[in-house]
N, C-alpha and C positions, 0 to 999 in steps of 0.2 A: 174071439167072442163079437157080440153085438155091437151094434150101431146103440146099444141104449148102455149096454155092461162099460161102454167104451168111452162114453156118455162121463158116466154114472163116476168110475175112472182117472178118469179124467179134472171132473171134479174135484176129487178128494183130492189128489199128489198134487194138481195145482194148489190150491186153497196153503196145504203144506205147504209146497215151499214158496208160496210170498211168506207163507209165518216164517217160514227159517231166512228169507231176505232181508228178510222186513218193508216188502209192498203192499202186506194186507190191506190196509187202509187204502191200498193207490189203485186198486182190479175187480172190478163183479165180480160177478159168478160166467159170465159166461169169457169172460179174459179168463180165468183160472180153469176152465174145460181149455178153453184151446190151450195156453201155459205146461198143460197138466201132462194132453192127447202129443204133443211137439215135444214135451222133457223126455215121453214115456217112446220114444220112437228116437230123435236121439240118445236117450238112456241107453237102452235099448243091442244102439249101431257104436256106442263108442265102448259099453259091456261084449259083443260079438269082436272087437275088435282090437283090446286088447286081448280077453279071454280067451277065447274062441271058441268060449260058447255062446249060445242062443236060449235068450228067455223069451218064454210062449206062454199064455193061459194067466188066469187069472189069481195071482196065485200074493205068495208071504216076498218070497223074493223077486216080482214083478211091480212086485207096490211101492218094494223101494228102490230099483232099480228110476224106474216113473221117477221118485222124488227127485233124487239126483242127476236124471241127466229135466226134468223142470228147475232149480239147483243152478243149475250148472246155465241151462237159457236164461231162468234170468238174471245171475253176471255178467253174460252178455252185454245184456239185451243193459244194465244198470250200468258200462264199461261204456259202450255205443253213444248210450240218451245220454247219458247220468242219473242225477238221480234225484229225485224233484217234489224238496219236501213240501 
């Protein structure tokens, strides 16, 4: 995927993950992109580690893995830094 695709993919995945975790009011668009891209990498690594299947391309499976990775990332951030209200 090109860089623009990664940005759009990361923004949407990060935004959905932040709504699931309840941090959508605390992070902006740039943070959603960062969380989505790092979450996609984390989710892909977790998926390949546990299932041995690599996820590539811009498809529904990759999107779900990116959201799950972003949720895991946000959960770890909440554990380390606490949840600010």
